[in-house]
Steps between C-alpha positions, in 0.01 A plus 500: 500500500646833398459770760482858383586808698279804478553682173342799333501463124322752286162427349444460130219714360194356332273689264127461548294620204143590588232526237214739565274628228704597196825573675768331702718600789828333589634492848833362606487360851749331723435129476680167509599312189234487228231235510394312191154417636327830444133570508287476190189586695286734290406678820863550592701538177854512630797444276868516571763685299845399613749783440874453521663558832644843553746614756241722660261214569212650304235758570220368719254785465227569249613627161321558172690285251283409210147490366353186345155384405333256737155394607305659783564317830379524859834462676805720500810512713610838628810558708470852647809720475697496826831674431575531872520123537822318424559137407450277801778263598364207696764320703314175465387522141609823332378404154137516608496834676245652265250218547534485877469878531198559277126479557314375194131586486231485236178337397209503259512801261762663719867576463748245627749707698837427649576735787851503648461537875817387668847552357833457674803721419738363757742364244667756280584450136871528574484221755300289258750555222798428723360160592465400138835607353853400580660677795852499356629840394468568130258209441129535441417145395209305649585342834461135591337386820595320818874479447586634843306529822593868533279576196770681302377535138740367240461400137608172349823627338618685811423194708732284285770767525476490878522121498802490265700810604361581842529158660122451508437773759191725494586869436236602751570297815845360399379151590543192280205436269299207629517308169878548463742238633825573672688441173305779330272281290122490513298195594314494172809587291292768338177661603163401370264774406187576690290347229685170535434499870125489449293182508594270215241474221235232522410271213286666238134515584431377150650165600208440733245552219298752691157590382513782252227700671462458873789305641814663357671698772810694400688783658450829328871496432497147360587616150847595626568151634648216300250238388698181554669383814864388457562267793871453418562874489304542822715242683815669370391845616406372843830307516321171545391577852136413427369157419558149632781308333733779383864554594423664835200277581618142436256211495732293720418708807674775691702312756766381256625781283286809552592600851741754367217686336309532823229241424455256782147366449306305242325680215132572548244279338319734261240237420412461865445876526212484254343195664479635854151641564444852623188404697355200677143410585469383861169315551321512832572198717267208433462457877314833499346515154343153502308552827407847375341360185332226700349757736366695203319187382374426851367851549338493159325177599398647836358806324304279265351300785425812703323678213309185413379470859407869508295474181323182612416636848330836459378704796127517443452742790724761329522395138620845392791482745590151381485601132725802543756314709511200267545721192787686665666175609479358147671812364768491772577140412528590132723799578725292725531238228608763245753641744638164611527316170799699360693441826561131438842539331717749693870520416808689611785618278864586564762666280876460461662841450847351469398319181350823364827684557706218355287469188446866417784694662804275464754506213434253220591450137243751378551744783872501585482803728215363706267793439151447631285302257183552704205663320393852585221584741287815487358591841169691512397706803159666493371794699210738448463749784790633711257598775375145555826333398779695673798576273740376768341154485534497122859624524596214731348250259701650213821485704447132576460434127811694399706305756371154405755223451468460124725615213474879495486527123209252490270699733276791404256659746191690386281707732147564376358817651136490395436828677769694310609673822812714519543381860551141381733617223729700728492228766623255235777742405609515864484121513729469199749731668499311831530168315859590405584462869258232611549243222885476527464479879260203465725324252813552706361377832233260372216689668162331551236626457597764248218733591669769714193564714463131580873449548562791735175433684558134583565418863743212444874529543624667183858384567414133454716331233675831420881469484621813320662750731352802322141376524400690815649825377340477157167389642495806722571725202236340282246515784561873538468546125173303501359719777579805290341327201179445700493865599539605137216270394272620778572864415424462130125589521573826678795573274290448186222719638732788590684481170175498304360791700814703431498430127126563475537833680778594260280403203216712636729802531629447149146468364398816683799683359421388148143616547615844606749527213235402247265768628240264635254564780700492822193416706433189296601183679784311334445126493819299535475122537626369833764271359725248671865576425810285481829601654637642174209743459296303248138391516446144620333316208301277734235570762492841669390569857222722363343306216525673165434390146766246392628484858243310708484141621305380200648741247876527460775411257706184507838531671812285486821583683802269523625581849789255467629414154582140402834396654816395320549135414820479707519554877603847616710502816467792739754706690622533854304687762568874506314821551255426220477120530360373830612139460798322350385338175837393360382138497137561411318534171330839523278468194127550546214342302294709263223693678214656303209719606185445293167681517265399219292756318145556624225689325129551567252260340756220492470188712845459654416163664653579838801293606476254210535784250801638685669160500442457127654841439808381690511181291517702179747753638737235631477301175633800309759619753645182654290200385579262782354157420368476856297749704467534877213713625482640852267732685662817628489368859644154418877503514757230433578342836727229359759634255526154340126478428538578130759227459271250673217589267722471193598147604148388409488696176836366376475139617386210288132552419523870584391597150146400603497727808322832453574646844657425836284621788653575841296503821407835647646572842409804703654726761334735744226250590386493862640200690159335530420554131149600593364518144702215345716739298776244457251278316727202556227243431474626143871556432636192678217250454293579192787632286730208585220264406443675167872469432445126479242549224559753222642768723397775742284797414649840432433720801605843373853547634822307556477315168760441225336477156624369172453794265375291209232347725380852584487572129231233468708235326436134570776271625697296250351179638215421732251229597128469441281316751195309381256250646371472854698728730754555222653154531577473125801712409611611154836663431490810281783673317363843415791617285425312183589562143146520370190635667151587394372854507278414796801375692690818420211704639477289815872451560786744536800270488854584400601259220791263526828566329563393144133527410440739213143506382213729421342453844796675661454793266129511573564507873761774461236710328275456804757647739402868444136414561589322820780715638451841339689689232837526673750316283758512779259314726428243230872455434566443870265200523726239332800631693321456832383154395851393403666638812247321720575158354672219681856405418550256216623224730189532721203534267400469137542803275712671763754775464877439505687562822661842519258662257382748767849594616522780243453864611152644483409760240555860614202722565448804281247778461328339202419196711354709783293702254363176359411388853309826551271409212442155652358645822260738331135468591388398149769239432287204609208589273414217260762271654482197727662667800290416802297242306763238433832682528642622832297544816133426429241776537143484623548394862622664817698181563696514176770284654285187535355542150845547347630182662186310402542593134857369502402171660213472254749516211692207644773676697615384842599708799722429798483597867838599639521497881850606602663425833540873559190695397541625145287814537334682782233765499236671708134418548213712637459420869204733543166319500333728244795495261521124528129459422527725194797296381300178532205670330715579196624141477151354537353739243764392251406138565134576428603671176699191406199276566277699265761533224661280239781444751281262696681167530190324365611624157865403542679316222615140510854615569411579859509211743175397662603583856650829382166579341325420829732740683428785257127424513514530878660844461185625331264311729620575850331845540157341448555288811446819700127501418454160663740588780300806604182291512674233704626761748142622549354150548615466868314821584183375331536173685540671837220751435249233394611219726549269200814338361627384161418141595193374676703327768870456575527135409812290548549463123497876449752558777733222380504626141549859616787387723658306211487806274656719767776254593600435139512875437733550798721210396524634145601835642772337711641314200493817290693671777746212493583502127471874442686632805230742619386521860168412662448868582541589132238244407255629764552864398424403142177330610397806697561744218327268257178562692575872548557550129210271414255714694634841394707537182392194306124577493579855388721358226221274376263796494746719310577224255133440427442873451785512251373199307131592503497881507849577368599696812875555494704400804759737641731456795727727692868420526599309811712725719853379568626556852808714516797464728403576862691781660689462826259474789200417280303180545583260219146361510312826540283429194377182664300695758351763269128448440389620156130456444394313186173354374677164488485490881120499517434128429756361750383741771141399439586130515690548828221700662216266404699195610574652842138603541380158384714329761343716771150437367559127465630469853209703636247298300639171625512613863141632491364200312284244677669227297850630417665345195863520595624301201369757254640783714841338512497444123402860427746648752780279364455628145465859621829474687654348187400815308613738774838331545572548132396865516710572809787674307242720329346598833844567641578729207188704573615560858804703400814508708530253784414656835325796338163343420226754566284396793189609316552213257453243777212693658300533181570141397376367832194724512408414141528128564288520818232714336464270199493193725225647719302605193513148363389354833214754513390421141530124540467425871589153626217250525364393839490689824771501762407706806842464656653691209244779525616824653262751662558825675374504859 
């Protein structure tokens, strides 16, 4: 691996010609090397003119060069003149200073602008020139690099003169050059050029007979590479040090004659490397799973006998009570069966990260330098409102992504700000600045977790396993810097307000002055829009604090800003600690991943499809700018807790059979939950029981965050091979290979499958013509599809039609202004018109739970998914601990399930490619809210029983009690076995049962009502964003939100059920005591079921009481008085039969 020191080369100019009307304007801008993949989008007609290099580096401002005839277009690119700004020199990546310092904005029928906002002038032109030319007097030749540690610049000829005549000593430090021997000769006996030091060329891609349309992946500089690979010449240039069986790597072993060369171990077995699996499936122990399945059968039999007995023994004295209870019990049995059936095949999975590193990051014949051959990952973070989602929370999530343990050049992070807020933009800029300190610190000291708020806030010993002597000192410095960073973030709202007020006041004075100079009426009020201003005195193109036309939440331009440009391909080593550098980074790679701010365009009268639309905008933007074959999406409050999480997820994608995996879902883990988990926020029964069980079928559901997608699966393509299930319960299986040479037109309409290599037919051309209709008119986006598909393939020695090893070790294409301008057009509000975005491509529209629908569509096309449970939690986030917020969250989920039930996404209409049990699981997703209707009736039945003195059965017979006991015991035993194989606790299981009834009597009925209104009356459903809890200040209660009571209509049904059950118990007891012939069996049965309801509603009642120890006394007084009054009224209305004088009370 070649390590590069920080350098500051000049940028080569690129001409962007912009057509508008009948004229053309040319603008030279600072940009990296030219790209060959330019946009042909008719809405963004950008073309590149490549002028010759000049010594001045080119003019980067607007200039009128020529006039040509062109068609009228909607998009132009305009770089405003900024003569006070100089060329930025980025220490990390100087060639991309223009891109990382420019805001690109635009949209439908608006100008695409590039506004330079942040330019550095720390490095002078003289210093830049001196580092590029020879330092010897009288010589101005180009210098060569890394000849001496002192950094003295010297050209090739002067270097040889020093070696021959100067004894091999450096003119700068007078020390011996490191590649010069004591006898004055060099190790290589002649220096190789920098071009020869690069990765050796791979065999021609033509040798692999790639598909001519969708599967050929070449570097944009491939035309400069030789086409054929000369193995003999390659061995000669590398001096035979690579390959088994050459002069320095004898087949006879190392012990005999190779010790002198420093080899003292046997050569690695390259064949064994490809055979070792990256993942293993660990089945649940048969000692647990077999009794578990047997108990399911036993309980099913007990339920059948119980329901049969109930139907055959009606209560003729209260037939209405018997009918309601029996109907509810039949539905509960059906619902339990749907929930239990997919849990019969749970599995666990483990990964082997050492094999991943050996296979993709170790030197081999095709990758001699051992560059990372891992595919790229684009990370999406979504936010919408900085008031409900604090910028500091989002900033910590971004920092954990930038510091993840994955090749830096393979990571790109995109933040979607759906609110277009300047606060989020400037907070991200501050985050990018602090990342230059935080990320090297994490890499140097192996910090976990890499979220600074979580790391500095943990109460464990931070010195554990730390051995570097400078750790304490550097940690103290970084902690102080982070505290200052938090203060800057917290002060941003006030800073933006004051700045905007000052600029607006200045604009008002200027407008008033212009009015006076023009002779206007001085008394007339001058209207100046209250704009929001950036730090450089320009209008913010997004949302303003005071909503104006083109600057409100639903009406603003699209914005893209590359906060951190793509890094170099080679590691960049830092410098020693000094006044400007807080930590010593001489042994640390200081590169940072690409970081991009994206705010899609919004206009009135356009349906922007909430979060799903924002995610699809990120998919298109990332495809044009970085095009990682895999995508990780995270909520703004879910940060990476395990820096190796991405590697663990990629183990599944790159292992044998990984080409059939559409996504890898990680469990959601939460912080900030009260110790008792009052409202089951951890949801461990779902994440550790249900999801593990689904992993044994076709895979877990997509739950909205913490998921690594295969990009081509998001594009709506079908897997290369899948299985169809026919017959009873899908027992007959048929293998399908979807990439075939010939296909009917109907198959082309139904399938979106990338064809296999070496197939050249008319069907491929027909499908290529369908791409604009499916993906829009961006040719750059269409061209990125085969590249993403190829880069996401398995290696050739692992799977069929794989890619050769080392094919992803080449540097990534540089980012230029033409690419960003093309991305601006892809996030415009009209781009998705007449395309399949949201219908088949990307996140699916039409449901508030777009995550479940998106995962269902992928499974329905035959893809598989995998559940990755890591030893150390992969991600952690926050959850609403307030009762009202939690109920509204459950309401949104349940409403989405009702929408799924009444849509074409109902599992009843699933294809044969979905397994039967997987279909049952998805069907249950749409069915479970309807259980609430029967649950509410069943919770009222005990009160009716106690009020009327009747019961659901005519008499408590022995058969009834035995069957009821069998059902209860089998349920408890099933719960214990689930606890055993899933690792949850009994308390977790009980909390889940409690909140099942709380949600079933509050949020779920409301969801059913809203869903029916949408289906029948077309009433649209809207939800407010769930507030994310910020970081508690010192002295504040971490669980303060838990005790806040926010009234909501969702609380009415549970409160009613609690009150009537408590009153019914009092009435039932009074009735039985006053009765001449008390029926204690019916009283005990009614009271038992009432206590069953109240015990489940206990957390809800506790949430209504507020903070512990501060319950208002009036609550108890009124509750008691109300219960007594209603009880006495019932006794007065229906007095007990008979006459008992000893119970009669009379005043004297």
